N, C-alpha and C positions, 0 to 999 in steps of 0.2 A: 540480756542482763547478765552481769558477771555472777557466776555460780556462788562464790563466797559471799558477795553482797546480798544475793537473793536469800541465801540461807540465814545470814544474820538478820536481814530485814524481816524474813518470815517469822523466825523465832521471837524476835523482839517486838515487832509491831503487832503481830497477831496475838501474841501473849498479852500485851497491854490492852488490846481491844477486848479480848475475852475476859481478862481480869476486871476491867471496868464494868462489863456487863454483869459479872458476878457481884461486884461491890455494889452495883446499882440496885440489887434486890435484897441487900442485907439491911438490918435495922439501922446501922450507922448512916446509910444513905437516906433512909426514910426520915431520920432526924434532921439531916442537912436540908432535905427537900420540904421540910415543914413550911418554909417560906418560899415564895416564888423566886426571890432573889437568890436564896441559897442553892436551889436546884439549877437555876440559870447559870450561876457562877461555876458550879460543879461541871456542868456540861461544856461550858466554854473552856475551862481548864483542861478537860479531857481532850477536846478537839485540838487545842493549841499544842498539847503534848504530842498528839499523833502527828500533827503537821511538822513539828520539829524532828521527830523520829523519821518521818518519811523523807524529809530534806537531807537528813544525815545519811540514811542508807540508800535512798532511791533517787538522789538528785540527778545523777547521770542518766538514769532511765527516764525520768520525767522530762529533762531537757532534750534528750535525744528524741523522745516521742513527740514533743512539741515542734521540734525542727522538722520532723517528717510530716507532721500535721499541716504546718503552714506552707510547706513546699508544694503541697497538692494544689493550693490556690483557694482563695476565700469563697468564690462562687461554688466551686465543687464541694467544698466542706459544708457550706450552708445547705446545699441541696441534699447532701448525704445525711446530715444531722436531722433536717426537717423530715425527710422521707422515713428515716428510722423512728423519729418521734411520732409521726402520724400512724405508723404501723403499730407502735406501742399503744397508742390510744385505741386503735382498732381491736387489739388483743384484750385490752382492759374492758371495752364495751361488751365483747363476746362473753367474758367471764362474768360481768355484772348481769347479763341476760340469763346465764346459767343459774346464777344465784337467785335471781327473781323467779325464774321458772320453778326452781327447787324450793322456793318459799323459805329461804334461810335468812334469818335476821343476823347478819354479821356483826352489827353494832360498830363500835369504834375501839381501836386498840389503845393501850396506855400511851404508846408512842405518839399517836395522833392527838390524844387528849392533852398530853404534856405540851406539845407544840402550840395548841390552841390557847392554853393557859399562858405560855410565855408571850405569844403574840399580843394577848390582851394587855400585858404589862410593858413589854419591850418590843414593839412591832418591827422597827428597823433592824435592831441587833439580832432579833430572832430570824428575820428574813435572810440576813447575811449568814447566820449560823446554819440554817436549814438548806438554803439554796446554793450557797457558795462553798462554805467550809466543810460541812459534814458530807456533802456530795463528793468533794475532792478526796477526803480520807477514805470514804467507803469504796470509791472506784479504785483507789490505789491498793486497798486491801483485797477486795474481791475480784476485780478484773485486772489487777496488777500482780500482787504477790501470789495469791492463791491460784489464780488462773494460770500464771506462768509456771507454777510448781506442778500442777496436775497436768497441764498441757503436754508436758514431756512424755507422759504415759498414755493419755487418752484425750481425744478431742471432745467427745461427748461428756466425759467426766469433768473436764475443765469448764463446761457450760453448766451442767446439772448440779454438781456438788457445791460450788460457790453460790449458785442460785438459791438452793435450799438453805444453805447457811445464812445467807442474806435474809431470807424469809423468817427463819427461826429467831435470829437475833432481834428482829424488829417486833417480835411477839412475845419474847421471853418474859418481859415485865407483866404482860397481860396474863400469861399462864400462872405466874407466881401469885398474882393478886387473887386469882381464882374466882372471879365474879362473872365468868362466862362459861358456857357449856363446852363440852369436847367438840361438838360439831362446829360451833363458832370458832373455836381455836384452830381447828383443821382448815376451815375456810380462810381465816385470817392469814395463817402460814402460807396457804396456797396463793392467796392474793398477793402477798409480798414476794413469794418465790417465783411466781410467773414473771414479775418485773425483773427480778434478779437473773432469771434464766434468759429472758430476752436481752438484757444488757450484756450477758455473756455471749449471746449470738452476735450482737453488734461488735463486741470485742473480737470474736472469731472472724467476722467478716472483714474488719479493717486492720486488725492486729495493732491497734493504737488506742490507749485508754482515753484519749481526748474526745473521741467520738462518743463513747459510752458516757463520758463525763457530761458533755453538753446535752445529750439526750436526757440524762438524769436531772440536769439543771432545769431544763424546760419542764420536765414532769413535776419536780418539786415547786417550780414557780407557779404553775396553774393550781397546785394544791394549797399553796400558802398565800399567794399574792392577793386574792380577793379578800381574805380575812384581814390582811395587813391594811389594805385600802380602807375597809370598813372601819377598822379600829382608828386609823388616822383621821377619818372624817367625823368621828364622834366629838 
């Protein structure tokens, strides 16, 4: 990735990403989110803005990564993505066993609660938002910009730092709401961070965000598709 483009993309896209997270916990956002439609529109507007910025600053990187991805071959890519995905599931199961043995009630994060609410009102559009769009922007930010930036200095740091950032960002609204204990907060952060760290491992293994993207897509699919189907069948 061109260093100048990387710098501009990092400063601009990551700034917008963090800014939205901050705005999301302010009173003005709570006012907008009073209605499901208001919150839904706000989230879509944010994701569209990120996609536009990504295509402005990272278009060459995205296109080049895609060309390298498809050059490997469909069969090999499917095998690599599925193996990575099943390994992801295995890690998640191990973590859930640890949580069960530790008798910790993690509960549900505000992020998950929000998605469930949106699915109940707009199942198809929420599926597209969660499975396709948000996954794309997150991978471009965490396994694209941030990973690329830190990887120049540290292989381990490029995996760990974006992983924990990924975990914290997904739990920040839960922390602000303050309706769960510190132990639950730590477990929720660890729960998301493990996923973020593993996706970083996938990025390190293949050096191409499309692998981590499709693993992420599969993960979000199994997390949201059942609820979408149930909603549509009502």
